[in-house]
Backbone as CSV, one residue per row, in Angstrom:
resi,resn,N_x,N_y,N_z,CA_x,CA_y,CA_z,C_x,C_y,C_z
1,MET,15.611,20.243,8.823,15.872,18.999,9.733,14.465,19.569,10.694
2,SER,13.504,18.939,11.105,13.031,19.538,12.297,13.621,19.352,13.201
3,SER,12.747,19.944,14.334,13.219,19.897,15.883,12.097,19.315,16.924
4,GLY,12.514,18.958,18.345,11.114,18.532,19.518,12.063,18.982,20.858
5,LYS,11.305,19.302,21.296,12.214,19.907,22.983,12.410,18.598,23.643
6,ALA,13.102,18.951,24.589,13.709,17.614,25.645,14.125,18.839,26.664
7,ALA,13.928,18.041,28.457,14.023,18.534,28.987,15.672,18.237,29.151
8,VAL,16.819,18.942,29.688,17.716,18.729,29.415,18.643,18.770,30.960
9,PHE,19.416,17.959,31.315,19.869,17.789,32.521,21.038,18.188,32.915
10,PHE,21.606,19.368,33.069,23.269,19.854,33.533,24.045,19.596,34.806
11,GLY,23.415,19.038,35.919,23.973,18.262,37.007,22.551,18.391,38.079
12,PRO,23.488,17.851,39.607,22.436,17.489,40.697,22.358,19.103,41.004
13,GLY,21.173,19.268,41.394,20.467,20.616,42.266,20.449,21.523,41.274
14,LYS,20.914,21.359,40.050,20.119,22.515,38.642,19.237,22.281,37.786
15,PRO,18.137,23.375,37.814,16.693,22.614,36.767,17.550,22.720,35.589
16,PHE,16.231,21.686,35.112,16.725,21.268,33.861,16.219,22.492,32.158
17,GLU,16.586,22.354,31.760,16.277,23.554,30.727,15.741,22.836,29.280
18,ILE,15.045,23.320,29.117,13.759,23.068,27.770,14.683,23.378,26.555
19,ARG,15.133,22.873,25.767,16.171,22.383,24.354,15.524,22.404,23.296
20,ASP,15.521,22.770,22.279,15.262,22.265,20.929,16.389,21.285,20.422
21,VAL,16.058,20.046,20.269,17.140,18.817,19.184,16.314,18.876,18.270
22,PRO,17.350,18.407,17.439,17.123,17.804,15.749,16.440,16.687,16.162
23,VAL,15.302,16.088,15.101,14.594,15.199,14.764,15.474,14.826,13.647
24,PRO,16.270,13.265,13.981,17.044,12.678,13.414,16.149,11.993,11.498
25,ASP,16.496,11.774,10.599,16.070,10.382,9.878,16.387,9.336,10.529
26,VAL,15.297,8.162,10.032,15.282,7.311,11.095,16.119,6.574,10.013
27,GLU,16.739,5.576,10.924,17.808,4.969,9.818,16.377,3.390,9.402
28,PRO,17.273,2.717,8.247,16.477,1.899,8.285,15.495,0.826,9.120
29,ASP,16.506,0.193,10.400,16.442,-0.117,11.706,15.757,-0.026,12.649
30,ALA,15.342,1.344,12.872,15.237,1.670,13.500,13.368,2.428,13.851
31,VAL,13.002,3.080,14.758,11.830,4.121,15.268,12.013,5.077,16.184
32,LEU,10.755,5.934,15.476,11.326,6.893,16.406,10.042,7.321,17.278
33,ILE,9.600,7.663,17.882,8.693,7.290,18.943,8.150,8.822,19.260
34,ARG,7.052,9.037,19.260,6.488,10.355,20.145,5.841,9.412,21.831
35,VAL,7.082,9.752,22.524,6.639,10.378,23.883,5.339,10.768,23.969
36,SER,4.992,9.704,25.018,3.344,10.216,25.372,3.151,10.265,27.340
37,LEU,3.760,9.427,27.747,3.734,9.557,29.455,5.319,8.939,29.365
38,ALA,6.203,9.356,30.533,7.335,9.330,31.251,7.473,9.362,32.768
39,ASN,7.529,8.726,33.238,7.427,8.407,34.906,9.334,8.656,35.269
40,VAL,9.212,9.047,36.622,10.093,9.150,37.370,10.579,8.330,37.932
41,CYS,12.021,7.221,37.461,11.919,6.510,38.715,13.089,7.020,39.652
42,GLY,13.271,5.814,41.134,13.874,6.218,41.858,15.559,6.385,41.313
43,SER,15.663,5.940,40.410,17.311,6.124,40.367,17.666,7.631,39.724
44,ASP,16.351,7.566,38.415,16.342,9.019,38.210,16.733,10.360,39.437
45,LEU,15.821,10.113,40.604,15.870,10.894,41.905,17.181,10.804,42.240
46,HIS,17.923,9.865,42.202,19.766,10.007,42.473,20.340,10.956,41.680
47,PHE,20.112,10.042,40.640,21.370,11.226,39.938,21.171,13.224,39.907
48,TRP,19.210,13.192,39.739,18.729,14.628,40.368,19.483,15.224,41.741
49,ARG,19.610,14.268,42.486,20.296,14.811,43.648,21.397,15.076,44.248
50,GLY,22.026,13.766,43.037,23.479,13.663,43.135,23.953,12.723,44.335
51,ASP,23.556,11.884,44.286,23.233,10.692,45.182,24.273,9.197,44.464
52,ALA,23.935,9.778,43.309,24.974,8.445,42.725,25.752,9.164,41.680
53,PRO,26.981,8.267,41.618,27.636,9.008,40.315,27.325,8.985,39.124
54,LEU,27.737,10.161,38.589,27.204,10.581,37.002,28.630,11.410,36.080
55,ARG,28.907,10.533,35.154,29.957,11.268,34.223,28.946,12.559,33.366
56,LEU,28.909,13.577,33.146,27.460,13.790,32.109,28.498,14.900,31.089
57,PRO,27.944,14.738,29.851,28.278,14.838,28.705,28.144,16.697,29.186
58,GLU,29.105,17.384,28.226,29.308,19.125,28.312,27.793,19.363,27.856
59,ASP,27.531,19.253,26.953,25.943,19.254,26.192,24.679,19.129,26.647
60,GLY,24.949,18.170,28.599,23.801,17.712,29.354,23.595,16.359,28.651
61,TRP,22.166,15.657,29.397,21.627,14.399,29.528,20.152,14.178,29.373
62,ILE,19.677,13.966,28.092,17.737,13.872,28.205,18.155,12.113,29.363
63,TYR,17.676,12.329,30.274,17.331,11.156,31.081,16.273,10.681,31.267
64,GLY,15.810,9.657,31.952,14.353,8.947,31.761,14.645,7.537,30.974
65,HIS,14.341,6.506,31.889,14.019,5.601,31.226,12.731,4.821,31.094
66,GLU,12.013,5.210,31.685,10.794,4.579,31.602,9.850,5.277,31.076
67,MET,9.177,5.047,29.803,8.288,5.680,28.871,7.587,5.050,27.825
68,THR,6.027,5.708,27.542,5.705,4.728,26.395,5.318,6.302,25.474
69,GLY,5.129,5.395,24.508,4.631,6.457,23.535,3.727,6.035,22.090
70,ARG,3.747,6.879,21.018,3.981,6.079,19.828,4.408,6.157,18.953
71,VAL,4.520,5.371,17.972,5.551,5.034,16.532,5.102,6.450,16.009
72,ALA,5.573,7.524,15.753,6.085,8.782,14.497,6.404,8.536,12.942
73,ARG,7.463,7.293,13.224,8.304,7.029,12.402,9.164,5.747,12.212
74,LEU,8.749,4.869,11.853,9.367,3.689,11.253,10.363,3.073,10.012
75,GLY,11.223,2.330,10.218,12.474,2.904,9.448,11.989,1.631,8.470
76,ALA,12.420,1.682,7.143,12.277,0.855,5.835,12.465,-0.763,5.994
77,ARG,12.984,-0.999,7.189,12.660,-2.359,7.100,12.291,-3.420,8.406
78,VAL,11.510,-2.005,9.775,11.059,-2.424,10.779,9.088,-2.178,9.701
79,LYS,9.113,-3.735,10.102,7.333,-3.727,9.965,6.763,-4.722,10.977
80,THR,7.300,-4.895,12.071,6.404,-6.338,12.756,7.181,-5.783,14.378
81,ASP,6.929,-5.700,14.906,7.187,-5.625,16.775,8.351,-6.520,17.159
82,SER,8.809,-6.459,17.917,9.386,-7.789,18.638,8.746,-9.013,18.932
83,LEU,7.643,-8.928,18.523,6.372,-10.261,19.043,6.286,-11.151,17.748
84,GLY,6.561,-10.390,16.437,6.109,-10.535,15.062,5.045,-9.855,14.890
85,ARG,4.276,-9.293,15.467,3.078,-8.273,15.105,3.093,-7.373,14.629
86,PRO,2.586,-6.950,13.191,2.372,-5.982,12.390,2.875,-4.558,13.067
87,LEU,3.354,-3.891,13.174,4.446,-2.365,13.564,3.620,-1.228,12.755
88,LYS,3.030,-0.231,12.893,2.953,0.650,11.864,3.006,1.839,12.743
89,GLU,3.218,3.155,11.838,2.670,4.707,12.517,1.806,4.626,13.090
90,GLY,1.726,5.362,14.711,0.383,5.672,15.059,0.071,4.579,16.195
91,ASP,0.792,3.231,15.997,0.635,2.571,16.814,1.500,2.886,18.729
92,ARG,0.777,2.723,19.423,0.997,2.928,20.963,1.674,1.940,21.366
93,VAL,2.622,2.054,21.278,3.583,0.663,21.992,4.659,1.005,23.290
94,ALA,5.089,0.033,23.601,6.706,-0.030,25.062,7.411,-0.301,24.263
95,TYR,8.551,-0.385,24.997,9.856,-0.406,24.184,11.197,-0.449,25.477
96,THR,12.701,-0.676,24.932,13.480,-0.771,25.460,14.286,0.337,25.810
97,TYR,15.224,0.513,26.796,15.752,1.941,26.898,16.976,1.315,26.726
98,PHE,17.628,0.192,27.260,19.193,-0.136,27.464,18.788,-1.234,25.640
99,TYR,19.949,-1.151,25.041,20.378,-1.892,24.056,21.152,-3.066,24.335
100,PRO,21.048,-3.999,24.264,21.816,-5.455,24.255,22.021,-6.163,23.436
101,CYS,23.530,-6.701,23.529,23.890,-7.276,22.138,23.024,-8.282,21.512
102,GLY,22.343,-8.542,22.602,21.991,-10.150,22.006,21.894,-11.336,21.837
103,ARG,24.038,-11.859,22.037,25.053,-12.612,22.107,25.624,-13.457,23.110
104,CYS,25.845,-12.660,23.514,26.492,-12.752,24.957,26.097,-14.027,25.864
105,TYR,26.782,-14.085,26.651,26.025,-15.219,27.948,25.009,-14.254,28.970
106,ALA,25.141,-13.318,29.089,23.847,-12.666,29.416,22.681,-12.603,28.893
107,CYS,22.826,-12.060,27.482,22.014,-12.245,27.199,20.880,-13.100,26.574
108,LEU,21.678,-14.094,26.276,21.180,-15.789,25.864,20.545,-16.285,27.255
109,ALA,21.147,-15.746,28.568,20.608,-16.133,29.989,19.488,-15.404,30.110
110,ASN,18.545,-14.386,29.380,17.895,-13.949,29.499,17.953,-12.723,30.365
111,GLU,19.641,-12.092,30.691,19.762,-11.151,31.697,20.182,-9.799,30.925
112,PRO,19.306,-9.098,30.337,20.367,-8.599,29.047,20.485,-7.276,29.611
113,ALA,19.950,-6.846,31.108,20.268,-5.388,31.816,21.738,-6.055,32.134
114,ALA,22.196,-7.049,32.271,23.858,-7.487,32.463,24.926,-7.710,31.144
115,CYS,24.274,-7.454,30.234,25.260,-6.951,29.082,25.895,-6.479,28.748
116,PRO,27.748,-6.618,28.842,28.810,-6.035,29.413,29.192,-5.206,27.951
117,ALA,28.501,-5.713,26.527,28.500,-5.267,25.971,27.529,-3.596,25.145
118,LYS,26.357,-3.301,26.312,25.308,-2.912,25.633,25.625,-1.206,25.506
119,ILE,24.994,-0.539,25.016,24.706,0.782,24.948,25.125,1.868,26.497
120,GLU,25.778,2.199,26.726,25.577,2.953,28.223,25.071,4.031,27.965
121,ARG,24.509,5.044,28.858,24.197,6.377,28.854,25.758,6.628,30.124
122,PRO,24.791,8.343,29.928,24.209,9.277,28.878,25.576,9.719,28.156
123,LEU,24.554,10.136,26.829,25.074,10.664,25.902,24.205,11.988,25.802
124,GLY,25.222,12.953,25.537,24.650,14.344,25.497,23.627,14.612,24.015
125,PRO,22.981,15.057,24.211,21.816,15.453,23.134,22.068,15.795,21.428
126,SER,23.069,16.476,21.601,24.654,17.142,20.221,24.520,15.392,19.513
127,GLN,24.762,14.527,20.481,24.883,13.214,19.790,23.965,12.214,19.440
128,PHE,24.303,11.681,17.840,23.262,10.772,17.198,22.760,10.252,18.001
129,PRO,21.372,9.544,17.874,20.866,10.217,17.657,20.085,11.609,18.054
130,HIS,20.320,11.919,19.231,19.763,12.511,19.713,18.853,12.608,20.977
131,PHE,17.934,11.984,20.835,16.759,12.027,21.861,17.129,10.482,22.374
132,HIS,17.760,10.713,23.270,17.474,9.402,23.614,17.468,8.739,25.540
133,GLY,16.843,10.131,25.513,15.619,9.691,27.143,14.357,10.052,27.225
134,ALA,13.845,9.823,28.516,12.237,9.859,28.258,11.898,11.292,28.419
135,PHE,12.360,12.189,28.940,12.527,13.277,29.407,12.398,14.412,27.928
136,ALA,11.478,14.247,27.257,11.300,14.674,25.899,10.527,14.046,24.962
137,GLU,10.236,15.022,23.703,9.216,14.562,22.844,9.053,13.244,22.220
138,TYR,10.222,13.328,21.588,10.991,11.883,21.215,11.459,10.964,21.700
139,TYR,11.509,9.501,21.243,12.794,8.574,21.821,13.007,8.229,20.563
140,TYR,14.198,7.740,20.417,14.768,7.068,19.381,15.422,5.667,19.762
141,LEU,14.685,4.976,18.954,14.578,3.563,19.199,15.360,2.743,18.092
142,ARG,16.963,2.628,18.711,17.802,1.662,17.686,17.644,0.714,16.904
143,GLY,17.908,-0.200,16.177,17.699,-1.642,15.876,17.697,-2.772,16.804
144,ARG,18.749,-2.588,17.802,18.803,-3.944,18.761,17.734,-3.688,19.600
145,GLY,16.709,-2.297,20.143,15.636,-1.931,20.809,14.696,-3.373,20.852
146,ALA,13.923,-3.502,21.925,12.736,-4.520,21.843,11.515,-3.477,21.623
147,ILE,10.651,-3.721,20.917,8.991,-2.650,21.259,7.889,-3.407,20.837
148,PHE,7.071,-3.530,21.621,5.739,-4.161,21.396,4.781,-3.173,21.446
149,VAL,3.526,-3.424,20.686,2.108,-2.854,20.784,1.824,-3.033,21.627
150,VAL,1.128,-1.667,21.978,0.357,-2.169,23.312,-1.064,-1.789,22.628
151,PRO,-1.956,-2.944,22.769,-3.295,-2.955,22.383,-3.874,-1.460,22.674
152,ASP,-4.907,-0.730,22.219,-5.485,0.381,22.819,-6.687,0.032,23.210
153,SER,-6.886,-0.989,23.198,-8.170,-1.652,24.630,-7.521,-1.512,26.237
154,LEU,-6.217,-1.279,26.187,-5.362,-1.322,27.168,-5.114,0.319,27.896
155,PRO,-6.045,-0.228,29.219,-5.656,1.701,29.561,-4.459,2.036,29.625
């Protein structure tokens, strides 16, 4: 199994540690994305400063939720993006960080961030699929995540 680098957070005021994280095999409905750009959000600063409550896994947390990248590997069943457009390895993409269920009242009301069943963070880098945040070489998008091809004509 190959590995990729990730900046792992261990608590407020502590330096990030660059760690090798295993690159997982891609599940049939998932996409492995090579992160090109990651932004620092205000919530990231709150966690780093300790202004927001946070229970960290023992092995730290790869955080960051504003990112873009290119498709590194597609799961066997992934043929299109969330709008039905063809999706292939190498495509530039925008994608979600949160995984709503898609079936509850909040999701059906187009408020997926309010989904009570969404996968919660933080997850440690030792927990599959290892790449859970933007501050890493890769991001693993599970099957319920939305993904959109970004045209190369868009800067």
